[in-house]
C-alpha positions in Angstrom: 130.5 103.5 117.7 128.6 103.1 121.0 127.2 99.6 121.2 123.6 98.9 121.2 122.1 97.6 124.5 120.0 94.2 123.5 117.8 93.0 126.3 116.6 89.2 126.2 113.5 88.4 128.3 112.3 84.9 129.0 109.4 83.8 131.2 110.6 80.9 133.5 107.7 78.4 135.0 109.1 75.2 136.6 112.0 74.8 134.1 114.6 73.6 137.0 115.5 70.6 134.5 116.2 73.0 131.6 116.8 76.4 132.6 120.7 75.7 133.1 121.1 74.4 129.5 119.0 77.4 128.6 121.2 80.0 130.2 124.4 78.4 128.7 123.2 78.5 125.4 122.1 82.1 125.6 125.6 83.1 126.7 127.3 80.9 124.2 125.0 82.0 121.1 125.4 85.9 122.2 129.3 85.8 122.8 130.0 86.2 119.2 128.1 89.2 119.1 129.8 91.1 121.8 131.6 93.2 119.6 128.5 94.7 118.1 126.0 94.8 121.3 126.1 94.8 124.7 123.6 92.1 126.4 121.0 92.3 129.2 119.3 89.0 130.2 116.2 89.2 132.2 114.5 85.8 133.6 111.0 86.3 134.9 110.1 83.5 137.4 106.2 83.4 137.1 105.9 81.8 140.5 107.7 78.3 140.0 107.1 75.8 142.8 110.5 73.9 141.8 113.9 74.9 142.2 113.9 77.4 139.1 114.8 80.3 141.0 117.8 78.3 143.1 119.2 77.5 139.9 119.3 80.8 138.2 120.7 82.4 141.6 123.6 80.0 141.3 124.4 81.3 137.9 123.8 85.0 138.8 127.0 84.4 141.1 129.2 84.4 137.9 127.0 86.5 135.4 126.5 90.3 136.1 124.6 90.8 132.9 121.8 88.6 134.2 118.7 89.6 136.1 115.8 87.5 137.9 112.5 88.9 138.4 110.8 86.9 141.0 107.0 87.4 140.7 105.0 86.6 143.9 102.6 84.1 142.2 101.8 82.5 139.0 100.3 85.2 136.8 100.7 83.5 133.5 102.7 83.9 130.4 101.5 87.4 129.5 101.8 89.1 132.7 105.4 87.3 133.0 106.3 88.7 129.5 105.1 92.0 130.4 107.3 92.2 133.7 110.3 91.2 131.5 109.5 94.1 129.0 109.2 96.6 131.9 112.7 95.9 133.2 114.3 95.8 129.9 116.5 98.6 129.4 117.7 97.8 125.8 117.1 99.9 122.5 116.4 96.1 121.1 114.3 93.5 123.0 114.2 89.9 122.3 111.6 87.7 124.1 111.7 83.7 123.8 110.6 80.6 126.0 112.9 79.2 128.3 111.8 75.4 127.6 114.6 75.0 124.8 111.7 74.6 122.0 113.0 78.0 121.1 116.7 78.1 120.0 118.8 80.9 121.5 121.3 79.8 118.6 118.9 81.9 116.2 119.0 85.4 118.0 121.7 86.5 115.5 119.3 86.2 112.8 116.8 88.1 114.6 119.3 90.9 115.1 120.3 91.1 111.4 116.5 91.6 110.4 116.1 94.6 113.1 119.3 95.9 111.4 117.6 95.8 108.1 115.0 98.4 109.3 112.3 96.4 110.8 110.5 97.3 113.9 109.2 93.7 114.7 110.8 90.4 113.6 108.3 87.4 114.5 109.6 83.6 114.5 107.8 81.5 112.3 107.6 77.8 113.4 107.0 76.7 109.8 107.8 72.9 110.8 105.9 72.5 113.9 106.9 69.5 115.7 104.0 69.2 118.4 101.0 66.8 118.1 98.2 67.6 115.6 96.1 68.8 118.7 98.3 71.6 119.0 99.1 72.4 115.3 95.6 72.5 114.0 93.5 74.7 116.2 96.8 76.8 116.1 96.7 76.9 112.2 92.8 77.8 112.1 93.5 80.6 115.1 96.6 82.1 112.8 94.2 82.1 109.8 91.3 83.9 111.5 93.7 86.4 113.2 95.1 87.2 109.6 91.9 87.6 108.3 90.7 90.1 111.0 94.0 92.0 111.2 95.1 91.9 107.6 98.7 91.1 108.9 100.3 88.7 106.3 102.6 86.5 108.6 102.3 83.0 109.1 102.6 82.7 112.8 101.2 85.1 115.2 101.3 82.9 118.2 105.0 82.5 119.0 106.9 84.4 121.6 110.2 84.1 119.9 110.4 87.8 118.6 112.7 90.9 118.3 111.5 94.1 119.0 112.4 97.9 118.8 111.9 99.1 122.4 109.8 102.3 121.1 107.4 99.9 119.6 107.1 97.2 122.2 107.0 99.9 125.2 103.6 101.4 123.6 101.9 98.3 123.9 100.6 96.9 127.3 99.9 93.2 127.6 96.7 91.9 129.3 95.0 88.6 129.8 96.8 86.5 127.3 97.2 89.1 124.5 100.9 88.4 124.0 100.2 86.5 121.0 98.8 89.6 119.3 101.6 91.9 119.7 102.4 91.9 116.0 98.7 92.9 115.7 98.9 95.8 117.9 102.2 97.1 116.5 100.6 97.1 113.0 98.0 99.2 114.0 100.6 101.4 115.6 102.4 101.6 112.2 105.2 99.2 112.7 107.3 97.6 110.1 106.8 93.9 110.6 108.5 90.8 109.1 108.8 87.1 110.1 111.8 84.5 110.3 111.6 80.8 109.9 112.8 79.3 113.1 113.3 75.7 114.4 110.6 74.3 116.6 110.9 70.7 118.8 108.9 68.9 121.2 110.2 69.9 124.9 113.2 67.9 125.6 112.2 67.8 129.3 108.8 67.9 131.2 105.5 68.6 129.8 104.1 71.9 128.4 102.8 74.5 131.0 100.6 75.7 128.7 97.6 73.3 127.3 95.1 73.3 124.3 92.8 75.5 126.5 95.3 78.4 125.6 94.3 77.7 121.9 90.6 77.7 122.5 90.8 81.0 124.4 92.1 82.6 121.5 88.8 82.0 119.6 87.3 84.2 122.5 90.1 86.9 122.2 89.1 87.1 118.3 86.0 89.0 119.3 88.0 91.8 120.9 90.7 91.6 118.0 87.9 92.5 115.6 86.8 95.4 117.9 90.3 96.6 118.4 91.2 96.5 114.7 88.1 98.2 113.5 86.4 100.3 116.1 88.8 100.9 119.1 89.3 104.4 118.4 85.5 104.7 117.1 83.6 102.6 119.2 80.3 104.6 118.5 80.2 102.9 115.2 79.7 99.3 116.2 77.4 100.2 118.9 75.2 102.3 116.6 75.3 99.6 114.0 73.9 97.3 116.6 71.2 99.7 117.9 70.3 100.6 114.3 69.7 96.8 113.6 67.5 96.5 116.9 65.8 99.9 115.9 65.1 98.2 112.5 63.2 95.4 113.8 61.2 97.5 116.0 60.1 99.5 113.3 59.1 96.6 111.3 56.9 95.3 114.0 55.4 98.6 114.6 54.8 99.1 111.2 52.7 95.9 111.0 50.8 96.7 114.4 49.7 100.0 112.7 48.6 98.1 109.7 46.4 96.1 111.7 45.2 98.6 113.8 43.7 100.3 110.9 40.8 97.4 110.7 40.8 96.6 114.7 42.0 99.6 116.5 44.9 100.1 118.6 43.7 98.5 121.8 42.3 95.6 120.0 45.6 94.9 118.2 47.8 95.4 121.5 45.4 92.8 123.2 45.7 90.4 120.3 49.3 90.6 119.6 50.7 91.6 123.2 53.8 89.6 122.6 54.9 91.4 119.7 54.1 94.7 121.3 56.2 93.9 124.2 59.2 92.3 121.9 58.9 95.8 120.3 59.4 97.8 123.2 62.3 95.4 124.6 64.0 96.3 121.0 63.2 99.8 121.5 64.9 100.2 124.7 67.7 97.9 124.0 68.3 99.8 121.0 68.6 103.2 123.0 70.7 101.2 125.6 73.2 100.4 122.9 73.4 103.7 121.6 74.1 105.2 125.1 76.8 102.6 126.0 78.5 103.6 122.3 78.5 107.2 123.8 80.2 106.5 126.8 82.6 104.3 124.9 83.4 107.2 122.6 84.0 109.3 125.6 86.5 106.8 127.3 88.4 106.2 123.8 88.8 110.2 123.5 89.9 110.3 127.2 92.3 107.2 126.4 93.9 109.0 123.3 94.3 112.5 125.1 96.1 111.0 127.7 93.6 111.0 130.3 94.9 107.1 131.4 98.2 106.4 132.4 100.0 102.8 131.5 101.8 102.9 134.8 99.0 103.2 137.1 97.8 99.6 137.2 100.0 96.3 136.6 98.9 93.0 136.0 101.5 91.6 138.1 103.5 91.9 141.4 107.2 91.6 141.9 108.4 90.0 145.0 112.1 90.3 144.5 114.5 91.6 141.8 117.9 89.6 141.9 121.2 90.9 140.7 124.6 89.9 141.1 125.6 92.8 143.4 122.2 92.1 145.6 123.6 88.6 146.0 126.9 90.1 147.0 125.4 92.6 149.5 123.5 89.4 151.1 126.7 87.5 151.5 128.7 90.4 153.2 125.7 90.9 155.8 
């Protein structure tokens, strides 16, 4: 039987102290699987300012399955992950962090779950070792995401996941939406499960992603709610808001009309000019929301009819793609 190709993607940012050990453990943990799978290792340097690229290029001399995607600058974890996914050629894609908080030794368990028929296998940090400042906001965010999406997995935020390529390639990551991949996949009809994984504090250095990332999740929840409920029918939410404002407009005008029966229209407008102006603002706002909903509905239909292309724009730019053969050519020259 033809062996499946597994692409392993790992964003790298200022990891010169850990990257050598990470790659060694990656090679060691996948070696026993070489009879079942072929492997491609894609390391995406997200604009590191230390010697991370130099260390990886040294290893590249002896490993022809490895590929370094060097981005022009630091674009952030989501864009780095998307760059890795775009360069992945495997039927199965596994993403994980390169700071050694994720254990490459657990990759075989992810592949076992994929072979059971799941489209996405999510890591579950069931015994998180980070401090309470990172654990509790993350716990609250996961609860809110589950409530909005209906996705019944414990840990939606970790990047240690395995995907079937046909599922993940239908999803484009923007902003910091890499944490919402299981949610997007659920909407696309993917079969999703989770797997308990080990989690430790970083053995070297400090986290490159602070508490502000967790706070940003709460802002992203507004988009998530829209995406899950109204992305393919945006007119619904804008029409509801327009109706809400129009209802208040109607109530104010009804009261003003009742008062006009005794004081006359001109007298009511002069005596209650503030309420009259407010009612006009509510009317115009409701009409504006309705028009916005119609435009959003047209854009949604263009999107789903193929009027837009995922490949036209990208959130990152690649400086160089390093492979073993490219290093050899440079040496010959």
